[in-house]
C-alpha positions in Angstrom: 14.2 8.5 -81.3 12.9 7.8 -77.8 15.4 7.0 -75.1 13.6 4.2 -73.3 15.4 4.7 -70.0 14.4 8.3 -69.9 10.8 7.4 -70.9 10.6 5.0 -67.9 11.8 7.8 -65.6 9.2 10.2 -67.0 6.4 7.7 -66.7 7.3 7.0 -63.0 7.6 10.8 -62.3 4.4 11.8 -64.1 1.9 10.1 -61.9 0.9 6.9 -60.2 -0.6 4.1 -62.3 -3.4 5.5 -64.4 -5.3 4.8 -67.6 -2.3 4.8 -69.9 0.4 3.1 -67.9 0.7 0.4 -65.3 3.7 -0.8 -63.2 4.5 -4.2 -61.9 7.1 -5.7 -59.5 7.3 -8.7 -61.9 5.2 -10.8 -64.2 5.2 -14.5 -64.8 3.7 -15.5 -68.1 4.9 -19.1 -67.5 2.0 -19.7 -65.1 -1.7 -19.5 -66.1 -2.6 -16.9 -63.4 0.3 -14.6 -64.4 -0.4 -15.1 -68.1 -4.1 -14.3 -67.6 -3.4 -11.1 -65.6 -0.9 -9.9 -68.1 -3.3 -10.4 -71.0 -6.0 -8.6 -69.0 -3.8 -5.6 -68.5 -2.8 -5.5 -72.2 -6.5 -5.8 -73.2 -7.5 -3.0 -70.9 -4.8 -0.6 -71.9 -5.4 -1.3 -75.6 -9.2 -0.6 -75.2 -8.7 2.5 -73.1 -6.0 4.1 -75.3 -7.2 3.6 -78.9 -5.2 6.6 -80.2 -1.9 6.6 -78.3 0.7 4.2 -76.9 0.2 2.8 -73.5 2.9 1.2 -71.3 3.6 -1.4 -68.6 6.8 -0.9 -66.6 8.1 -4.1 -64.9 10.6 -4.3 -62.1 9.4 -1.4 -60.0 8.2 -1.4 -56.4 4.6 -0.4 -56.3 4.7 1.6 -53.1 7.7 3.9 -53.6 8.7 3.5 -57.3 12.1 2.0 -56.5 13.6 0.5 -59.6 14.6 -3.1 -58.5 14.8 -4.7 -61.9 13.9 -8.2 -63.2 15.6 -10.9 -65.3 16.2 -10.2 -69.0 13.2 -11.4 -70.8 13.4 -12.5 -74.5 10.3 -10.9 -76.1 10.6 -12.4 -79.6 7.5 -14.6 -79.2 5.4 -12.4 -77.0 3.3 -11.1 -79.9 2.5 -14.7 -80.7 1.1 -15.1 -77.2 -1.0 -12.0 -77.6 -2.3 -13.2 -80.9 -3.2 -16.6 -79.5 -5.4 -15.2 -76.7 -6.8 -11.9 -77.9 -9.3 -11.0 -80.5 -8.2 -7.8 -82.4 -4.8 -8.0 -80.7 -2.8 -4.8 -80.3 0.8 -4.5 -81.4 2.9 -5.3 -78.3 6.6 -4.9 -77.8 8.6 -6.0 -74.8 12.0 -4.3 -74.3 14.7 -4.8 -71.7 16.1 -1.5 -70.4 19.4 -1.4 -68.5 19.9 1.0 -65.6 23.4 1.8 -64.3 22.7 1.0 -60.7 21.3 -2.5 -61.4 23.4 -5.7 -61.5 24.4 -6.9 -65.0 21.7 -9.6 -65.0 18.9 -7.2 -64.1 16.9 -4.8 -66.3 13.6 -3.0 -66.3 11.0 -4.4 -68.6 9.0 -2.0 -70.8 5.9 -3.2 -72.6 4.6 -0.8 -75.3 1.0 -1.4 -76.4 -0.3 0.1 -79.6 -4.0 -0.5 -80.3 -5.4 -1.1 -83.7 -9.0 -0.3 -84.8 -11.7 -2.2 -83.0 -12.4 -3.6 -79.6 -9.9 -6.1 -78.0 -11.3 -9.0 -76.1 -10.2 -12.5 -74.8 -10.4 -15.1 -77.5 -10.8 -18.1 -75.1 -10.9 -19.0 -71.4 -7.8 -18.6 -69.3 -7.6 -18.9 -65.5 -10.7 -17.3 -64.1 -11.4 -15.1 -67.2 -13.9 -16.2 -69.8 -13.5 -16.0 -73.6 -15.3 -12.9 -74.9 -14.4 -10.8 -71.8 -13.6 -7.1 -72.4 -11.5 -5.0 -70.1 -10.9 -1.3 -69.7 -8.8 0.8 -67.4 -10.6 2.6 -64.6 -7.9 4.8 -63.1 -5.2 2.4 -62.1 -7.4 -0.7 -62.3 -8.1 -3.0 -65.2 -11.8 -3.7 -65.0 -14.1 -6.1 -66.9 -16.9 -4.6 -69.0 -19.8 -6.5 -70.6 -20.4 -3.9 -73.3 -18.5 -1.6 -75.5 -17.9 1.8 -73.9 -17.4 4.9 -75.8 -13.8 5.8 -74.8 -12.9 9.5 -75.0 -9.4 10.3 -76.2 -8.1 12.0 -73.0 -4.5 10.6 -73.0 -3.0 11.3 -76.4 -1.7 14.8 -75.6 -0.3 13.7 -72.2 1.5 10.6 -73.7 2.8 12.7 -76.6 4.3 15.2 -74.2 6.0 12.4 -72.2 7.4 10.8 -75.3 8.6 14.2 -76.7 10.4 14.8 -73.3 12.1 11.4 -73.6 13.9 12.0 -77.0 17.5 11.0 -77.2 20.4 13.4 -77.7 24.1 13.2 -78.2 24.9 13.4 -74.5 22.7 10.4 -73.7 24.3 8.4 -76.6 27.9 9.2 -75.5 27.1 8.5 -71.9 25.6 5.2 -72.9 28.6 4.1 -74.9 31.1 5.0 -72.1 28.9 3.3 -69.5 28.8 0.1 -71.6 32.6 0.1 -72.3 33.3 0.6 -68.7 30.9 -1.9 -67.3 31.8 -4.7 -69.7 35.5 -4.1 -69.9 36.4 -7.6 -68.8 34.7 -9.0 -71.9 36.3 -7.1 -74.8 33.5 -4.5 -75.4 33.1 -3.1 -78.9 30.8 -0.7 -80.7 29.8 -0.1 -84.3 27.9 2.8 -85.9 25.3 1.8 -88.4 24.0 4.1 -91.1 25.7 7.1 -89.4 23.0 7.1 -86.8 22.6 3.9 -84.7 25.2 2.9 -82.1 25.3 -0.7 -81.2 27.6 -2.0 -78.4 28.4 -5.6 -77.6 30.7 -7.7 -75.5 31.3 -11.4 -74.9 33.7 -14.1 -73.9 35.3 -15.5 -77.0 36.1 -19.2 -77.5 36.8 -21.4 -80.5 35.1 -24.8 -80.9 35.8 -26.9 -84.0 37.0 -23.9 -86.0 33.9 -21.9 -85.1 34.1 -18.8 -83.0 31.5 -18.6 -80.2 30.8 -16.0 -77.6 29.3 -16.6 -74.1 28.3 -14.0 -71.5 27.1 -11.9 -74.4 25.6 -8.5 -73.9 24.2 -6.4 -76.8 22.7 -2.9 -76.4 21.3 -0.4 -78.9 22.6 2.7 -77.2 20.3 5.2 -79.0 17.2 3.8 -77.3 19.0 2.4 -74.2 17.6 -1.1 -75.0 19.3 -4.3 -74.2 18.8 -6.5 -77.3 20.4 -9.7 -76.0 21.9 -10.9 -72.7 22.9 -14.4 -71.7 25.3 -16.0 -69.1 24.7 -19.6 -70.3 24.2 -19.7 -74.0 26.8 -19.7 -76.8 26.2 -17.4 -79.8 27.9 -16.6 -83.1 28.0 -13.0 -84.3 28.2 -11.7 -87.8 27.8 -8.1 -89.1 28.3 -5.8 -92.0 27.4 -2.2 -92.7 23.7 -3.0 -92.9 22.9 -5.6 -90.3 24.0 -7.3 -87.1 23.3 -11.1 -87.0 23.2 -13.4 -83.9 22.7 -17.1 -83.9 22.0 -18.6 -80.5 23.0 -22.1 -79.6 22.1 -24.4 -76.7 24.2 -27.3 -75.4 22.1 -30.4 -74.8 23.0 -34.0 -74.1 23.0 -37.0 -71.7 25.7 -38.8 -69.7 28.3 -36.0 -70.2 27.9 -36.2 -74.0 26.8 -32.8 -75.2 26.3 -31.1 -78.6 25.5 -27.6 -79.7 22.1 -27.1 -81.3 21.1 -23.9 -83.1 18.2 -22.3 -81.2 17.3 -19.0 -82.9 18.6 -16.5 -85.3 18.2 -12.8 -84.7 18.9 -10.2 -87.4 18.9 -6.5 -86.7 18.7 -4.6 -89.9 19.3 -0.8 -90.2 17.8 1.4 -92.9 18.8 4.7 -94.4 15.7 6.5 -93.0 16.8 6.2 -89.4 14.8 3.1 -88.7 15.7 -0.5 -87.7 14.0 -3.8 -87.8 14.5 -7.0 -85.7 13.6 -10.3 -87.2 13.8 -13.6 -85.3 13.8 -17.1 -86.8 13.5 -20.3 -84.8 16.1 -22.8 -85.9 15.7 -25.4 -83.2 15.1 -29.1 -84.0 14.6 -31.2 -80.8 17.3 -33.9 -80.4 15.8 -37.4 -79.9 17.2 -39.9 -77.4 16.5 -43.5 -76.5 13.2 -43.6 -74.6 14.3 -46.3 -72.1 17.2 -44.2 -71.1 14.9 -41.1 -70.8 12.4 -43.1 -68.6 15.2 -43.9 -66.2 16.4 -40.3 -66.1 12.8 -39.0 -65.7 12.1 -41.2 -62.8 15.4 -40.3 -61.2 14.6 -36.6 -61.6 11.2 -37.2 -60.0 12.8 -38.9 -57.0 15.3 -36.0 -56.6 12.4 -33.5 -56.7 10.5 -35.4 -54.1 13.5 -35.3 -51.8 13.9 -31.6 -52.3 10.3 -31.0 -51.5 10.6 -33.0 -48.3 13.8 -31.4 -47.3 15.7 -34.7 -47.4 19.5 -34.5 -48.0 20.7 -35.7 -51.4 23.4 -38.3 -51.7 26.6 -37.7 -53.7 25.2 -39.2 -56.9 22.0 -37.1 -56.6 24.0 -34.0 -56.0 25.6 -34.5 -59.4 22.4 -35.3 -61.1 20.5 -32.3 -59.7 22.8 -30.0 -61.6 21.5 -31.5 -64.9 17.9 -31.8 -63.7 16.5 -28.8 -65.6 18.2 -29.7 -68.8 17.2 -33.4 -68.6 13.6 -32.5 -67.8 13.8 -30.3 -70.9 15.1 -33.1 -73.1 12.3 -35.4 -71.7 9.7 -32.9 -72.6 11.1 -32.4 -76.1 10.9 -36.2 -76.4 7.1 -36.2 -75.6 7.2 -36.7 -71.9 4.4 -34.1 -71.6 4.4 -34.0 -67.7 8.1 -32.9 -67.7 7.1 -29.2 -68.1 4.9 -29.4 -65.1 7.7 -31.0 -63.1 10.0 -28.1 -64.2 7.6 -25.5 -63.0 7.0 -27.5 -59.8 10.8 -27.6 -59.1 11.2 -23.8 -59.3 11.0 -22.8 -55.6 13.0 -25.8 -54.5 15.9 -25.3 -56.9 16.0 -21.6 -56.2 16.5 -22.5 -52.5 18.9 -25.3 -53.3 21.5 -23.7 -55.6 21.6 -20.4 -57.6 23.5 -22.0 -60.5 21.0 -24.8 -60.9 18.2 -22.3 -60.6 19.7 -20.2 -63.5 19.8 -23.4 -65.5 16.1 -24.0 -64.8 15.2 -20.5 -66.0 17.2 -21.1 -69.2 15.3 -24.4 -69.8 12.0 -22.6 -69.4 13.1 -19.8 -71.7 13.9 -22.4 -74.4 10.5 -24.0 -73.9 8.7 -20.7 -74.2 10.4 -20.0 -77.5 9.5 -23.4 -78.9 5.9 -23.2 -77.6 5.0 -19.9 -79.2 6.8 -20.3 -82.5 
């Protein structure tokens, strides 16, 4: 089993960006440009490496390989994005890899790309790339090609050597468990061994609401591979497990006028088999709550007025300071109730809320994450 933290270190140590791996400071698939560039790199790496895995490492400085980290990214719908935009799409997996020196809320993103038989190309236009475009890697660059190029298999042995040198061992596993227990000691960390092979650690702040036990500030890691499976500072989750599987149901709190309710968002089931394999399944449970449209029109217009003030640098009054804390969540509710422009307003508000208040900005990122889950389901 590959230790993904060790794999990232070996990729960074092996060479600069090349035809089987790329590195990025960050990606933004919420914007058309960022989404298009990500798809281009996936397409190019898939076509250039038909016989081996290729990788994108996210959260690394380009000039000196410093590991800076990025926000935890929920990958459960990323294959749906790939399938929506690419012809003959590769199998793509996004994993969140914790590093000891990074803050709790930062990880390194690892995208693993496995080509399938045939040429990968864009299915439809996106940003400045046209449907039917084909990309290949030329050194560290993802370049467009207008014809099928006969790609020689020059990377398989190199990638195989890197992956073999990144295998997990008992010391890495024990170190990972002790690191997790120490780092999360304020939130009652626990661990469980599944099928005498997999070690899963988790921690969370426990609370009881209407006879149901919920956890917030939840952190779940599969220690064998050094992969963070779940991380949230805002959501509430329920956790169930037996000897065969670990089950998480994620809830979101939504409402208006200080009246909130928990809505199930997504169920994640991690199943462990006797042949030293595991499988992660996700199921979207969310049904958008519906509210009175007259009330939503009033809230939507008030949000727009607050956003205009933030853009102009005008000081908010006391009432607007209270309302801006709920601005991301209420824009989300408006969008779910068919105010289609609300998602554009959310994206427009990003830089201004980031500057205004870190807590409100975290709430905005959470709202965008929920929208991404719903959109690509």
